[in-house]
C-alpha positions in Angstrom: 1.7 -30.9 23.0 -0.2 -27.6 23.6 1.7 -26.1 20.7 0.7 -29.0 18.4 -3.0 -28.7 19.4 -2.9 -24.9 18.8 -1.4 -25.5 15.3 -4.1 -28.1 14.5 -6.9 -25.8 15.8 -5.6 -22.8 13.7 -5.4 -25.1 10.6 -8.9 -26.4 11.1 -10.3 -22.9 11.7 -8.5 -21.5 8.6 -9.9 -24.4 6.6 -13.4 -23.8 7.8 -13.2 -20.1 7.0 -11.9 -20.9 3.5 -14.7 -23.4 2.9 -17.4 -20.9 4.0 -16.0 -18.0 2.0 -15.1 -19.9 -1.2 -18.4 -19.4 -2.9 -18.7 -18.9 -6.6 -21.0 -16.0 -6.2 -20.9 -13.2 -3.5 -22.4 -9.8 -2.9 -20.8 -7.1 -5.0 -19.7 -9.4 -7.7 -20.2 -8.4 -11.4 -20.4 -11.0 -14.2 -20.4 -10.3 -17.9 -21.6 -13.1 -20.2 -20.9 -12.9 -23.9 -22.5 -15.7 -25.9 -23.6 -17.2 -29.1 -27.0 -18.8 -29.5 -28.0 -22.2 -30.8 -31.5 -23.1 -31.8 -34.8 -21.2 -32.1 -35.8 -18.4 -29.8 -37.4 -15.1 -30.6 -34.9 -14.4 -33.3 -35.5 -17.6 -35.4 -34.1 -16.8 -38.8 -36.0 -17.1 -42.1 -35.3 -20.4 -43.8 -36.6 -22.4 -46.8 -35.7 -23.5 -50.2 -33.5 -21.2 -52.3 -34.1 -21.0 -56.0 -31.9 -19.7 -58.9 -30.7 -16.2 -58.2 -31.4 -16.3 -54.5 -28.9 -16.2 -51.7 -29.3 -16.0 -47.9 -27.0 -15.1 -45.1 -27.5 -14.9 -41.4 -25.9 -13.4 -38.3 -26.0 -16.0 -35.5 -27.8 -15.0 -32.4 -25.4 -13.1 -30.1 -26.1 -11.8 -26.6 -24.5 -10.1 -23.7 -25.7 -9.8 -20.1 -24.2 -8.0 -17.1 -25.3 -9.2 -13.6 -24.6 -7.5 -10.2 -24.5 -9.3 -6.9 -27.1 -7.7 -4.7 -26.6 -10.3 -2.0 -24.6 -13.6 -1.8 -27.5 -15.3 -3.6 -29.4 -12.7 -5.7 -28.2 -10.8 -8.8 -29.9 -8.1 -10.9 -28.7 -7.0 -14.3 -29.4 -6.4 -18.0 -29.5 -8.3 -21.2 -29.3 -7.5 -24.9 -29.5 -10.0 -27.8 -29.4 -9.6 -31.6 -29.7 -11.8 -34.7 -30.5 -11.1 -38.3 -31.0 -12.6 -41.8 -30.6 -11.1 -45.3 -32.1 -12.5 -48.5 -31.2 -11.4 -52.0 -32.5 -12.1 -55.4 -30.8 -11.2 -58.6 -32.8 -11.2 -61.8 -33.8 -9.4 -65.1 -36.8 -7.2 -65.7 -38.1 -5.6 -68.9 -38.7 -2.0 -68.3 -39.0 1.1 -70.5 -38.2 -0.9 -73.6 -35.1 -2.6 -72.3 -34.0 -5.5 -70.1 -32.3 -4.5 -66.9 -30.6 -6.5 -64.2 -31.7 -5.8 -60.7 -31.2 -7.1 -57.1 -33.9 -7.4 -54.5 -32.7 -7.4 -50.9 -34.9 -8.2 -47.9 -33.5 -8.2 -44.3 -34.9 -9.1 -40.9 -33.3 -8.0 -37.7 -34.3 -9.0 -34.2 -33.3 -7.4 -30.8 -34.2 -8.2 -27.3 -33.4 -5.7 -24.5 -34.3 -6.7 -20.9 -33.7 -6.6 -17.2 -33.3 -9.8 -15.3 -32.9 -11.2 -11.8 -31.5 -14.6 -10.7 -31.0 -16.8 -7.7 -27.5 -18.3 -7.3 -27.2 -21.8 -5.6 -23.5 -21.3 -4.7 -24.0 -21.9 -1.0 -25.2 -25.4 -1.8 -22.2 -26.2 -4.0 -18.8 -27.0 -2.5 -17.0 -26.3 -5.8 -16.2 -22.5 -5.9 -15.6 -22.8 -9.7 -19.2 -23.7 -10.4 -22.0 -21.1 -10.3 -25.5 -22.5 -10.9 -28.4 -20.0 -11.2 -31.9 -19.5 -12.4 -34.1 -16.5 -12.9 -36.6 -14.4 -14.9 -36.2 -11.7 -17.5 -38.6 -8.9 -18.4 -37.9 -6.9 -21.6 -38.9 -5.7 -25.0 -38.5 -7.5 -28.4 -38.0 -5.4 -31.6 -38.2 -6.9 -35.1 -37.6 -4.9 -38.3 -38.2 -6.0 -41.9 -36.7 -4.0 -44.7 -37.1 -4.4 -48.5 -35.0 -2.6 -51.1 -34.4 -3.1 -54.8 -32.4 -1.7 -57.7 -35.2 -2.5 -60.2 -36.3 0.8 -61.8 -39.8 -0.5 -62.2 -42.0 1.8 -60.0 -44.2 -1.2 -59.0 -41.3 -2.2 -56.7 -41.1 0.1 -53.7 -38.7 0.2 -50.7 -40.5 -0.7 -47.5 -39.6 -0.9 -43.8 -41.8 -2.3 -41.0 -41.2 -2.7 -37.3 -42.9 -4.8 -34.8 -42.3 -6.6 -31.5 -43.7 -6.7 -28.0 -43.0 -7.5 -24.4 -40.9 -10.5 -23.4 -41.3 -12.4 -20.1 -39.1 -15.5 -19.8 -37.3 -17.8 -17.4 -33.8 -19.0 -17.7 -31.3 -21.3 -16.0 -27.5 -21.3 -16.4 -24.2 -22.5 -15.2 -20.8 -20.7 -15.1 -17.5 -22.6 -14.7 -14.4 -20.5 -14.0 -11.0 -21.5 -15.2 -9.5 -18.7 -13.1 -10.6 -16.0 -10.7 -11.9 -13.8 -13.5 -12.3 -15.9 -16.7 -14.7 -18.8 -17.4 -17.3 -20.3 -19.6 -21.1 -20.3 -19.3 -24.2 -21.9 -20.7 -27.8 -20.8 -20.4 -31.1 -22.2 -21.5 -34.4 -20.2 -21.7 -36.6 -18.3 -24.1 -34.7 -15.3 -25.5 -32.8 -14.5 -28.7 -32.0 -18.2 -28.7 -33.0 -21.2 -26.6 -29.4 -22.1 -25.7 -26.5 -19.7 -25.3 -22.9 -20.6 -24.8 -19.9 -18.4 -24.4 -17.4 -16.5 -22.3 -17.8 -15.3 -18.7 -15.8 -12.5 -17.2 -16.0 -11.9 -13.4 -15.1 -8.5 -11.9 
């Protein structure tokens, strides 16, 4: 009887330890998110009606973040995001007594580089596969516009301009792990895009 009670006690203790330690986020953990953005954000691409001779192509918003577990609930890390759009127009110009074919190309690129911190709610969630978190990001946004042309007419000049500014934003996200090291994530917040979905790697 004593042996049976001892076995039950050990089993309950082991189960309790497992339950306490089986958190989805712990101190020393490193998480890499690699995502693709959907909808708006700082890097909203140029859009509008395309006319004859015009084409437009875009690079979808992509981002990567790396977070380090400072405690069992707090992470600090970095973020980088990118998107871009290219517009081209092919036409004919009369220059120096002859008609010449030419192509105008205008491109826009957007980058966000920032540092961020987040609070993880893992101790309130019994499922160790789910990591819910929310936080803030502070960074810098860089936008570049470039115009080039093959038109020999000197009235068309190549130009490049750069702008941007500080970024302060909030975000909230969820990671779901299929295994100890691989999962998926989703984040909402103002950044290179309002919604990011993608792959999560835990180290």
